[in-house]
N, C-alpha and C positions, 0 to 999 in steps of 0.2 A: 398961783405959785406951784401947786402940786402938778398942774399940767405942764409947766415949764420944766420942772425936774424930770418928769416922765419923758418929755421930748428930748432932753439932753441925754438921758439913758438910752433912748432909742437910737440917737445919733451915734453914740459911742459903740453900741452893739453893731450898728450898720458898718461903722468904720472897721471894727475888728473882723467882721464877716468878709468885707472886701479885702482886707489884708491877708486873711487866711486863704481866701480863694486865689489871690494873686500869687502867694507863695506856692500853693498847690500847683498852679499852672506852670510856674517856673520849674518846680521839681519834675513835673510830668514832662516838660520839654527837655530837660537835661537827660532824663532817662531814655527818651525816645528820639533824640535828635532835636530838630526844630520843634517849636510848640506843636504838639500833636494832640488832637482831640480824639479820644477813644470812644467808640459807639458800639454797644453790644445789643443784639436783638436775637430773637428766635426765628428759625426758618419759617417762611410763610408770612411773616409780619411785614408791614410797611415801615420804612425807616427814613428819617430826615438827616441828611448830612449837612451840617451847618457851615455857612461861609458868608461873612460880611466884611466889606472894606472898612479900614480903620477909621476913616473920617465920615462914614455914613453918607457919602455923596450919592447923588442920583447916578445909577449905572445903566439906565434904560438905553443909552446910546453907546455903551461901552462893549468891549469884547472880553469874555471870560471863558475858560475852557476847563472842564472837569475830566480828569483821567484816572485810570486805575492801574496801579503798579507801573506808572510811568509810560505806559504804551496804549492801552485800550481807551478809546474815546468813549466816555460815559455820556457826556452832554456838553454841547457847545452853543454859546449864545454870541451873536454879533449884531448889535444895533437893532434888535427887534426880530431878527431871523434866528432860528434855532433848529435843532435836529427834528423837532416835531412839526415844523411848518416850512420846510424847504431845504435846509442845510443837509449835506450828506457827510458820510464818514463815521457815523455812530456804529460802534461795535454791535454785532448781532446779539450778543448776550444781553444788551440793555434796551434793544428796540421795543417800543411800546410800553416800557415799564418806568421811564424816568420823566419827570416834569419839574418845572420850577414854580415859584410863587410870583406871578407876574406883577401883582399889586404891590409887592414888597421891593421891587427893583428900585423905585424912587428913593427908598431909604437905605440903599447900598446893600441889600440882602440878596445874595446869589445862591442861597441854599437850594438844594434839590431834594426830591423825595423819590426813593426807589420802592416800587410796589412789589409785593409778593416775593420777598427776598429768598435767595437760594444760598446754600452753603458755599457755592462757588463764587458768590459775590464778596466773600471775605477777602480783605486785602488792604493795601495802602492807596488812599485816594488823595488827589491834589486838586485844589481850586486855584486857578492861575489867572491873574490879570496882567498880561504881558505888556500892554500899552500904557498902563498907568505910570505916572511919575511921582515917586519911585514905584517900580513894579511891586506887586504884592502877590504872595503865594501862601496858601493855607494847606495844612496837612491833617488828614482825618484817617484814622485806622478803624476799619469796620470789621467786626467779628460777628458772623452769623452762626449761632449754635444750632446743631442739628436737633430736630425733634424726633424722638423715637416713637414709633407707633406700629400697630399691627397692619402690615401691608400684604398679608397673604391673600392671594387671589388678585392682587393688583400689580405686583412685580413678580415676574418669573423667577423661581428659585427661593422666594420667601416662603418658608414652611408654615403650616398651620400649627395649632397647639401640639406640644410633644406628647408622646405616649409615656405614661408612668405606670410601673408595675412594682409590686412587692416581690422582690426576688427570693428572699429567704429570711429566716429568723435565726439569729445566732446569740451566743452568750453576750456579745458586745452590743447588740441592738438589732433593729430591723434594717435590712439592706434594701434600699430603693434604687430603681433603675429608671433613667430618663433616656428616651430614644427619639432622635430626629432623623428623618429620612428625606433623601432627594432634595437637598438644600444647596444653594449657590448664591453668593460666595460662602466659604466655609464658616459656619456659625460658631459662636462661643456659648457654651452651656455652663450654668452655675446653679448650685442648690442653695436655697436660702430658708431660714426659719421664719416664723411669723413676725419677728422683729425686723426682718430685712437683712439680717447678718448672713454673710456667706459662710456656708458649712464646708468643712474639709471633705474632700472627695477623692476617689481613686483617680488614676491617670485616665484622661479622656481617650476613648477608643474611636479612631477615625478611619473610615474606609471610603474609597472613591470609586464610583462606577458611572460611566457615561457622562463624565464631566460634572457630576453632582456628588454631594457628600452625605454619608450616613454617619451619625455621631451618637455615641453612647457614653453616659456618665453615671457612675454609681456612687452612692454615699451610704454610710451607716448612721442611723439616727437613734437617739434615745428619747425617753419620755420628756415632754415639755408641758407647760401649762395648757397649751392649745393642741399639741400633737399635729399641728398643721405645717406642711412643708411645701415649698414651691420650686419648680424647675423653670429657670428663666433661659430663654433662647434669644441671642442678640446677634445681629449682623450690622457691624459698624458702617460698612461701605454703602449700604442702601437705607440705613435708618430704620431697620425692621426690628421689632421686639415683640415677643409673644411668650406667654407663660401658662403653666397649669399648676393647680394646687391639689394636694391630697391631704386628707385628714384621717389619721390612723386611730382605730379604736383602742381603748385601754387594754383590752384582752391580749393584743399583740405583744405589748410590753410585759404583761404577766407571763406570756409564753417565753419571753426572753429570760425572765427570772427562773421559770421552771426548767428551761433548757440549761441554765447555769447550774441549778441545783442538781439536775440529772447528771450533767457532765462531772460536777464535783463529786457526787456520790459514786459515779462510775469509776472515776480515777481513784477515789479512796478504796473502793472494792478491789480494783486491780492491784493497788499497792498492798492491801492486806493479803490477798491471795498470793502475791509474789513473796511476801515475807513468810507466810505459812509454808509455801512450797519450798522455800530455801531452807527453813528450819527442818522440815521433814526430810529433805534431801541430805542435809548434814547429819541428822540423827541416823538416817538409814546407812549412810556411808560409815559412820562410826560403828554401828552394830555389825555391819559386814566385816569391818576390819578386826573388831574384837573377836567375832566368831571365827574368822580365818586364823587369827593368832592362836586361839584356844585349840582349834583343830590341828594346827601344825604342831603345837606342843604335845598334844595327846598322841599324835602319830609318831613323834620322835621317841616318846617313852615306850610305846609298843615295839618299836623297832629295836630298841636297846635290849629289851627283855628277850626278844626272839633270838638276837645274836648271842646272848650270854648262855642260853640253855644248851646249845650244842657243845659249847666249850666245857660246861660242867659235865655233860654226858661223856664227853671224850676223856675227861680226866677220870671220870668214874670207870670207864671201860679200861683204862690203862691200869 
């Protein structure tokens, strides 16, 4: 009895799984046009592009044609002959890299495998049975994600690890400089902390010589739990990535604090001197003004006395 109930539960779960999968495929088809199967792999991996006729009939004697972006012939099969055993017309991009599952043809399976995928393999693929009644055509979207790796020494223009220097110590923190030389194509530089977060940086300095790029990026860092910082160099076009780490000693950040205190003390000292100088200047000016006024009054009194004496004498002489 318990086994019967378990079986019913399993049947219901299977029914709902099929229903959800069916709805997903319908939604996926509406978003991408006809029912499109999306396949995502990393560069260098092998990938299977699925294709099976609806009634699972034997297709060993049938014709089917795989194409990319509606033009490039990926793989063609015609009654036992195919691109790997006599047929011509396969695009150079796929020669020697594509095969089918011969033992699966009797079950209507026309899937192919592409080996050692490249980013340029990304695109829209079709699996077409033009002579079936009715005709059947299947759509697959392949996305090959680039794998970034250190390719210095393998690809011309892919630079080695960058040069990192401690440029200076300021009140705001330690200024780090990352330098890349003789790179092509132009690389992108980023500073990151030990958590992988991108750090704010100055404007990238780029110069070009001999068709190659020299790039400099500076950032100001403050104390962290690890004091470890990374300069990352990336070249999207060739899938090149390289980085270098630097771990700063605690003393450098203590120097930042000392520099801040020194600057603060210096500014305070300058301010005090300025205030004292202003006061002295004002007092000096007032003293000079008072002395000048007193001198003028004294001089005026002496002149009056001198002028009165001859008048009195004259009177006396008369």
